C-alpha positions in Angstrom: 72.2 90.8 117.8 73.4 88.3 115.2 74.9 91.0 113.0 77.2 92.2 115.8 78.4 88.6 116.5 79.1 88.0 112.8 81.0 91.2 112.4 82.9 90.6 115.7 84.1 87.2 114.3 84.9 88.4 110.8 86.6 91.8 111.2 89.6 90.5 113.1 90.2 88.0 110.4 90.0 90.6 107.6 92.2 93.1 109.4 94.8 90.7 110.6 98.1 92.5 111.0 96.7 95.8 109.7 97.2 97.4 113.2 100.9 97.5 112.9 101.4 98.7 109.3 100.6 101.8 107.3 97.7 101.3 104.9 97.8 102.8 101.5 94.7 104.3 100.0 94.3 101.4 97.6 94.3 98.9 100.5 91.8 101.1 102.5 89.5 101.1 99.5 89.8 97.3 99.2 89.0 96.8 102.8 85.9 99.0 102.6 84.7 97.2 99.5 85.2 93.8 101.3 83.3 95.2 104.3 80.4 96.4 102.2 80.2 93.0 100.4 80.0 91.2 103.7 77.3 93.6 104.9 75.3 93.0 101.7 75.3 89.3 102.5 74.3 89.8 106.1 71.5 92.3 105.5 70.0 90.7 102.4 67.9 92.5 99.9 64.9 94.6 101.0 61.4 94.3 99.6 59.9 97.7 98.8 56.2 98.7 99.0 55.7 97.9 95.3 56.9 94.3 95.8 60.3 94.8 94.2 63.5 93.7 95.7 66.5 95.9 96.0 70.0 95.8 97.5 70.5 98.2 100.4 72.6 101.3 99.6 76.0 101.8 101.3 74.4 104.6 103.4 71.6 102.3 104.6 74.1 99.6 105.5 76.2 102.0 107.5 73.2 103.3 109.3 72.3 99.7 110.3 75.8 99.2 111.8 75.9 102.8 113.2 78.8 103.9 111.0 81.2 101.4 112.5 82.9 100.4 109.3 86.0 98.4 109.0 88.3 101.5 109.0 86.9 102.8 112.3 87.4 99.2 113.7 91.0 99.3 112.4 91.7 102.7 114.0 90.3 101.5 117.4 92.5 98.4 117.2 95.6 100.5 116.5 94.8 102.7 119.6 94.2 99.7 121.8 97.5 98.2 120.5 99.4 101.2 121.8 97.4 101.2 125.1 95.3 104.3 124.6 91.9 102.5 124.7 91.0 99.6 126.8 
C-alpha cells in the first residue's frame, strides 16, 4: 500500500537519532503532532454523505494506520537497537 511506503520512508527521517536519547514529554508531543500532520496530507479530506468535506479525526487516522504512530515506531526502533527485536 502506498501509505505504508510513504510512512516507511518518512519515519526514519523524522526520528533520526531518537533511539539513543531520552525524549521529554514536549518532544514526544511535537513528534506526534508532526506525525498527525503528515497523515492528514496522506489521507486527504473525506467527503461526507451530505457533500461536505472534512478532515479526518486523529482517531480515524490512527485506525487507518492500525495505531502504529510515530511513538510506537520509535519504541520498536529502540528495542531493535538493543537486539531485542529483529
